[in-house]
DODRENVO-411028 format. One record per residue (C-alpha): residue in three letters; residue number from 1; z, x, y. Coordinates in steps of 0.25 Angstrom, whole numbers, plus 2048, in hexadecimal, padded with zeros to 3 digits. Each point is the difference from the previous one (the first is absolute). Layout:
// DODRENVO-411028
<atom><aa>ALA</aa><i>NUM</i><c3>Z</c3><c1>X</c1><c2>Y</c2></atom>
...
END
This chain:
// DODRENVO-411028
<atom><aa>MET</aa><i>1</i><c3>0D5</c3><c1>1EC</c1><c2>276</c2></atom>
<atom><aa>PHE</aa><i>2</i><c3>7FC</c3><c1>7F4</c1><c2>808</c2></atom>
<atom><aa>MET</aa><i>3</i><c3>809</c3><c1>7F4</c1><c2>7FF</c2></atom>
<atom><aa>LYS</aa><i>4</i><c3>7FE</c3><c1>7F1</c1><c2>801</c2></atom>
<atom><aa>ASN</aa><i>5</i><c3>80A</c3><c1>7F7</c1><c2>807</c2></atom>
<atom><aa>LEU</aa><i>6</i><c3>808</c3><c1>7F6</c1><c2>7F8</c2></atom>
<atom><aa>LYS</aa><i>7</i><c3>7F6</c3><c1>7F5</c1><c2>801</c2></atom>
<atom><aa>GLY</aa><i>8</i><c3>7F5</c3><c1>809</c1><c2>7FA</c2></atom>
<atom><aa>SER</aa><i>9</i><c3>7F7</c3><c1>801</c1><c2>80D</c2></atom>
<atom><aa>GLU</aa><i>10</i><c3>7FD</c3><c1>80D</c1><c2>806</c2></atom>
<atom><aa>MET</aa><i>11</i><c3>80B</c3><c1>808</c1><c2>808</c2></atom>
<atom><aa>LYS</aa><i>12</i><c3>7FE</c3><c1>803</c1><c2>80F</c2></atom>
<atom><aa>ILE</aa><i>13</i><c3>801</c3><c1>80F</c1><c2>802</c2></atom>
<atom><aa>GLY</aa><i>14</i><c3>801</c3><c1>806</c1><c2>80E</c2></atom>
<atom><aa>ILE</aa><i>15</i><c3>7F9</c3><c1>80D</c1><c2>803</c2></atom>
<atom><aa>ASP</aa><i>16</i><c3>802</c3><c1>808</c1><c2>80C</c2></atom>
<atom><aa>THR</aa><i>17</i><c3>7FA</c3><c1>80B</c1><c2>808</c2></atom>
<atom><aa>GLY</aa><i>18</i><c3>806</c3><c1>80B</c1><c2>7F7</c2></atom>
<atom><aa>PHE</aa><i>19</i><c3>7FA</c3><c1>7FA</c1><c2>7F4</c2></atom>
<atom><aa>PHE</aa><i>20</i><c3>7F2</c3><c1>801</c1><c2>805</c2></atom>
<atom><aa>VAL</aa><i>21</i><c3>803</c3><c1>80F</c1><c2>804</c2></atom>
<atom><aa>GLU</aa><i>22</i><c3>804</c3><c1>803</c1><c2>7F2</c2></atom>
<atom><aa>PHE</aa><i>23</i><c3>7F4</c3><c1>7F8</c1><c2>7FA</c2></atom>
<atom><aa>LEU</aa><i>24</i><c3>7F7</c3><c1>808</c1><c2>809</c2></atom>
<atom><aa>ARG</aa><i>25</i><c3>807</c3><c1>80D</c1><c2>7FB</c2></atom>
<atom><aa>GLY</aa><i>26</i><c3>7FE</c3><c1>7FC</c1><c2>7F1</c2></atom>
<atom><aa>ASN</aa><i>27</i><c3>80E</c3><c1>7FC</c1><c2>7FD</c2></atom>
<atom><aa>GLU</aa><i>28</i><c3>7FF</c3><c1>7FA</c1><c2>7F2</c2></atom>
<atom><aa>GLN</aa><i>29</i><c3>80B</c3><c1>7F5</c1><c2>801</c2></atom>
<atom><aa>ALA</aa><i>30</i><c3>7F8</c3><c1>7FB</c1><c2>80D</c2></atom>
<atom><aa>LYS</aa><i>31</i><c3>7F3</c3><c1>800</c1><c2>7F9</c2></atom>
<atom><aa>ASN</aa><i>32</i><c3>806</c3><c1>7F8</c1><c2>7F4</c2></atom>
<atom><aa>VAL</aa><i>33</i><c3>806</c3><c1>7F6</c1><c2>809</c2></atom>
<atom><aa>TRP</aa><i>34</i><c3>7F3</c3><c1>7FF</c1><c2>808</c2></atom>
<atom><aa>ASN</aa><i>35</i><c3>7F8</c3><c1>7FE</c1><c2>7F3</c2></atom>
<atom><aa>GLY</aa><i>36</i><c3>80A</c3><c1>7F5</c1><c2>7FC</c2></atom>
<atom><aa>PHE</aa><i>37</i><c3>7FC</c3><c1>7F9</c1><c2>80D</c2></atom>
<atom><aa>LEU</aa><i>38</i><c3>7F1</c3><c1>801</c1><c2>7FD</c2></atom>
<atom><aa>ALA</aa><i>39</i><c3>803</c3><c1>7FB</c1><c2>7F2</c2></atom>
<atom><aa>ASP</aa><i>40</i><c3>807</c3><c1>7F4</c1><c2>806</c2></atom>
<atom><aa>GLN</aa><i>41</i><c3>80D</c3><c1>803</c1><c2>7FA</c2></atom>
<atom><aa>ASN</aa><i>42</i><c3>808</c3><c1>7FE</c1><c2>80C</c2></atom>
<atom><aa>GLU</aa><i>43</i><c3>7FD</c3><c1>7FC</c1><c2>80F</c2></atom>
<atom><aa>ALA</aa><i>44</i><c3>800</c3><c1>80C</c1><c2>80A</c2></atom>
<atom><aa>VAL</aa><i>45</i><c3>807</c3><c1>7FD</c1><c2>80E</c2></atom>
<atom><aa>CYS</aa><i>46</i><c3>7FD</c3><c1>809</c1><c2>80B</c2></atom>
<atom><aa>SER</aa><i>47</i><c3>806</c3><c1>7FF</c1><c2>80F</c2></atom>
<atom><aa>ALA</aa><i>48</i><c3>7F6</c3><c1>801</c1><c2>80B</c2></atom>
<atom><aa>MET</aa><i>49</i><c3>809</c3><c1>80B</c1><c2>806</c2></atom>
<atom><aa>SER</aa><i>50</i><c3>7FB</c3><c1>809</c1><c2>7F4</c2></atom>
<atom><aa>LEU</aa><i>51</i><c3>7F2</c3><c1>7FE</c1><c2>804</c2></atom>
<atom><aa>PHE</aa><i>52</i><c3>804</c3><c1>805</c1><c2>80E</c2></atom>
<atom><aa>GLU</aa><i>53</i><c3>807</c3><c1>80C</c1><c2>7FA</c2></atom>
<atom><aa>ILE</aa><i>54</i><c3>7F4</c3><c1>803</c1><c2>7F7</c2></atom>
<atom><aa>GLU</aa><i>55</i><c3>7F7</c3><c1>800</c1><c2>80C</c2></atom>
<atom><aa>LYS</aa><i>56</i><c3>809</c3><c1>809</c1><c2>807</c2></atom>
<atom><aa>LEU</aa><i>57</i><c3>801</c3><c1>80A</c1><c2>7F5</c2></atom>
<atom><aa>GLY</aa><i>58</i><c3>7F0</c3><c1>801</c1><c2>801</c2></atom>
<atom><aa>LEU</aa><i>59</i><c3>801</c3><c1>803</c1><c2>80F</c2></atom>
<atom><aa>ARG</aa><i>60</i><c3>80A</c3><c1>80B</c1><c2>7FD</c2></atom>
<atom><aa>GLY</aa><i>61</i><c3>7F6</c3><c1>806</c1><c2>7F6</c2></atom>
<atom><aa>MET</aa><i>62</i><c3>809</c3><c1>7FE</c1><c2>7F4</c2></atom>
<atom><aa>PHE</aa><i>63</i><c3>7F4</c3><c1>7FA</c1><c2>7F8</c2></atom>
<atom><aa>GLU</aa><i>64</i><c3>7F2</c3><c1>800</c1><c2>803</c2></atom>
<atom><aa>LYS</aa><i>65</i><c3>7FB</c3><c1>7F3</c1><c2>808</c2></atom>
<atom><aa>ILE</aa><i>66</i><c3>7F7</c3><c1>7FC</c1><c2>7F5</c2></atom>
<atom><aa>LEU</aa><i>67</i><c3>80B</c3><c1>800</c1><c2>7F6</c2></atom>
<atom><aa>ILE</aa><i>68</i><c3>809</c3><c1>7F8</c1><c2>80A</c2></atom>
<atom><aa>ASN</aa><i>69</i><c3>7F5</c3><c1>7F6</c1><c2>802</c2></atom>
<atom><aa>GLN</aa><i>70</i><c3>7FE</c3><c1>7FF</c1><c2>7F1</c2></atom>
<atom><aa>ILE</aa><i>71</i><c3>80F</c3><c1>7FD</c1><c2>7FD</c2></atom>
<atom><aa>ILE</aa><i>72</i><c3>801</c3><c1>7F6</c1><c2>80B</c2></atom>
<atom><aa>ASP</aa><i>73</i><c3>7F4</c3><c1>7F9</c1><c2>7FB</c2></atom>
<atom><aa>ARG</aa><i>74</i><c3>806</c3><c1>7FF</c1><c2>7F2</c2></atom>
<atom><aa>ILE</aa><i>75</i><c3>80E</c3><c1>7FC</c1><c2>805</c2></atom>
<atom><aa>LEU</aa><i>76</i><c3>7F9</c3><c1>7F4</c1><c2>807</c2></atom>
<atom><aa>ILE</aa><i>77</i><c3>7FA</c3><c1>7FC</c1><c2>7F4</c2></atom>
<atom><aa>VAL</aa><i>78</i><c3>80B</c3><c1>802</c1><c2>7F6</c2></atom>
<atom><aa>CYS</aa><i>79</i><c3>80C</c3><c1>7FD</c1><c2>807</c2></atom>
<atom><aa>LYS</aa><i>80</i><c3>807</c3><c1>7F4</c1><c2>807</c2></atom>
<atom><aa>ILE</aa><i>81</i><c3>801</c3><c1>805</c1><c2>80E</c2></atom>
<atom><aa>VAL</aa><i>82</i><c3>80D</c3><c1>7FB</c1><c2>807</c2></atom>
<atom><aa>TRP</aa><i>83</i><c3>7FD</c3><c1>7FF</c1><c2>80F</c2></atom>
<atom><aa>PHE</aa><i>84</i><c3>80C</c3><c1>802</c1><c2>80A</c2></atom>
<atom><aa>ASP</aa><i>85</i><c3>7FD</c3><c1>7F2</c1><c2>806</c2></atom>
<atom><aa>ASN</aa><i>86</i><c3>80B</c3><c1>7F7</c1><c2>7FE</c2></atom>
<atom><aa>ARG</aa><i>87</i><c3>80E</c3><c1>7FE</c1><c2>805</c2></atom>
<atom><aa>ALA</aa><i>88</i><c3>807</c3><c1>800</c1><c2>7F3</c2></atom>
<atom><aa>LEU</aa><i>89</i><c3>7FA</c3><c1>80D</c1><c2>7FC</c2></atom>
<atom><aa>ILE</aa><i>90</i><c3>803</c3><c1>806</c1><c2>80E</c2></atom>
<atom><aa>GLY</aa><i>91</i><c3>80F</c3><c1>7FC</c1><c2>7FF</c2></atom>
<atom><aa>LEU</aa><i>92</i><c3>801</c3><c1>805</c1><c2>7F2</c2></atom>
<atom><aa>ALA</aa><i>93</i><c3>7FA</c3><c1>80E</c1><c2>804</c2></atom>
<atom><aa>ALA</aa><i>94</i><c3>80A</c3><c1>800</c1><c2>80C</c2></atom>
<atom><aa>ASN</aa><i>95</i><c3>80C</c3><c1>7FD</c1><c2>7F8</c2></atom>
<atom><aa>MET</aa><i>96</i><c3>7FC</c3><c1>80A</c1><c2>7F5</c2></atom>
<atom><aa>SER</aa><i>97</i><c3>7FE</c3><c1>80B</c1><c2>80B</c2></atom>
<atom><aa>HIS</aa><i>98</i><c3>80D</c3><c1>7FD</c1><c2>806</c2></atom>
<atom><aa>GLY</aa><i>99</i><c3>808</c3><c1>7FD</c1><c2>7F4</c2></atom>
<atom><aa>LEU</aa><i>100</i><c3>7FB</c3><c1>80B</c1><c2>7F7</c2></atom>
<atom><aa>GLY</aa><i>101</i><c3>7FE</c3><c1>80A</c1><c2>80B</c2></atom>
<atom><aa>ILE</aa><i>102</i><c3>7F1</c3><c1>803</c1><c2>7FD</c2></atom>
<atom><aa>PRO</aa><i>103</i><c3>7F5</c3><c1>803</c1><c2>809</c2></atom>
<atom><aa>ALA</aa><i>104</i><c3>7F8</c3><c1>7F4</c1><c2>805</c2></atom>
<atom><aa>ALA</aa><i>105</i><c3>7F3</c3><c1>803</c1><c2>7F9</c2></atom>
<atom><aa>ASP</aa><i>106</i><c3>807</c3><c1>801</c1><c2>7F3</c2></atom>
<atom><aa>ALA</aa><i>107</i><c3>808</c3><c1>7F3</c1><c2>803</c2></atom>
<atom><aa>ILE</aa><i>108</i><c3>7F2</c3><c1>7F9</c1><c2>802</c2></atom>
<atom><aa>ILE</aa><i>109</i><c3>7FB</c3><c1>805</c1><c2>7F3</c2></atom>
<atom><aa>LEU</aa><i>110</i><c3>80C</c3><c1>7FD</c1><c2>7F8</c2></atom>
<atom><aa>ALA</aa><i>111</i><c3>801</c3><c1>7F2</c1><c2>806</c2></atom>
<atom><aa>SER</aa><i>112</i><c3>7F2</c3><c1>7FD</c1><c2>7FD</c2></atom>
<atom><aa>PHE</aa><i>113</i><c3>803</c3><c1>803</c1><c2>7F1</c2></atom>
<atom><aa>ILE</aa><i>114</i><c3>80D</c3><c1>7F8</c1><c2>800</c2></atom>
<atom><aa>ASN</aa><i>115</i><c3>7F9</c3><c1>7F4</c1><c2>807</c2></atom>
<atom><aa>GLN</aa><i>116</i><c3>7F6</c3><c1>800</c1><c2>7F5</c2></atom>
<atom><aa>GLU</aa><i>117</i><c3>80B</c3><c1>801</c1><c2>7F5</c2></atom>
<atom><aa>CYS</aa><i>118</i><c3>7FB</c3><c1>80D</c1><c2>7FB</c2></atom>
<atom><aa>ARG</aa><i>119</i><c3>809</c3><c1>804</c1><c2>7F4</c2></atom>
<atom><aa>GLU</aa><i>120</i><c3>7FB</c3><c1>80F</c1><c2>800</c2></atom>
<atom><aa>ILE</aa><i>121</i><c3>7FD</c3><c1>809</c1><c2>80C</c2></atom>
<atom><aa>TYR</aa><i>122</i><c3>7F9</c3><c1>80D</c1><c2>7FE</c2></atom>
<atom><aa>THR</aa><i>123</i><c3>803</c3><c1>80A</c1><c2>80B</c2></atom>
<atom><aa>THR</aa><i>124</i><c3>803</c3><c1>80E</c1><c2>804</c2></atom>
<atom><aa>ASP</aa><i>125</i><c3>809</c3><c1>7FC</c1><c2>80B</c2></atom>
<atom><aa>LYS</aa><i>126</i><c3>80F</c3><c1>802</c1><c2>7FE</c2></atom>
<atom><aa>HIS</aa><i>127</i><c3>803</c3><c1>7F6</c1><c2>80B</c2></atom>
<atom><aa>LEU</aa><i>128</i><c3>7FB</c3><c1>7F5</c1><c2>7F7</c2></atom>
<atom><aa>GLU</aa><i>129</i><c3>80A</c3><c1>804</c1><c2>7F6</c2></atom>
<atom><aa>ALA</aa><i>130</i><c3>80B</c3><c1>7FB</c1><c2>809</c2></atom>
<atom><aa>TYR</aa><i>131</i><c3>7FC</c3><c1>7F1</c1><c2>7FC</c2></atom>
<atom><aa>LYS</aa><i>132</i><c3>809</c3><c1>7FC</c1><c2>7F4</c2></atom>
<atom><aa>LYS</aa><i>133</i><c3>7FD</c3><c1>7F2</c1><c2>7FB</c2></atom>
<atom><aa>LYS</aa><i>134</i><c3>801</c3><c1>7FC</c1><c2>7F1</c2></atom>
<atom><aa>GLY</aa><i>135</i><c3>7F3</c3><c1>7FE</c1><c2>7FB</c2></atom>
<atom><aa>VAL</aa><i>136</i><c3>7F8</c3><c1>809</c1><c2>809</c2></atom>
<atom><aa>HIS</aa><i>137</i><c3>7FD</c3><c1>80E</c1><c2>7FB</c2></atom>
<atom><aa>ILE</aa><i>138</i><c3>7FC</c3><c1>80B</c1><c2>80A</c2></atom>
<atom><aa>ILE</aa><i>139</i><c3>7F8</c3><c1>80B</c1><c2>7F9</c2></atom>
<atom><aa>ASN</aa><i>140</i><c3>7FF</c3><c1>80D</c1><c2>807</c2></atom>
<atom><aa>LEU</aa><i>141</i><c3>7F4</c3><c1>807</c1><c2>7FC</c2></atom>
<atom><aa>LYS</aa><i>142</i><c3>805</c3><c1>80E</c1><c2>805</c2></atom>
<atom><aa>ILE</aa><i>143</i><c3>80C</c3><c1>800</c1><c2>7F7</c2></atom>
END
């Protein structure tokens, strides 16, 4: 299931907010991907925007606050967090939002993954599927 890049090193995999929702709901594919990160098979990349969205899900009561705190703590340990703090990333996100016609938050998350050269992206968001580039696979956990 997990792939290495052509150089033999671990592959960077982007995981968005929907991935964590599915993980918390017990989605087997999400659990398998997460277990691969724990086994150091691949590098997990997460946008800081997903941390914001997960916090917001807790405020809405979608998951208990203790569960939200636990998953965020684990994300901060396991994942490389991409902070929205540089001109290149801001420009890439703006271009993606405009060019692909996707919402700003989705563009920020997607740009974070592309900026980090992720080759797989796990999501539940159809907006991310608008990105079509050879060598980048968008995997929708809801399909």
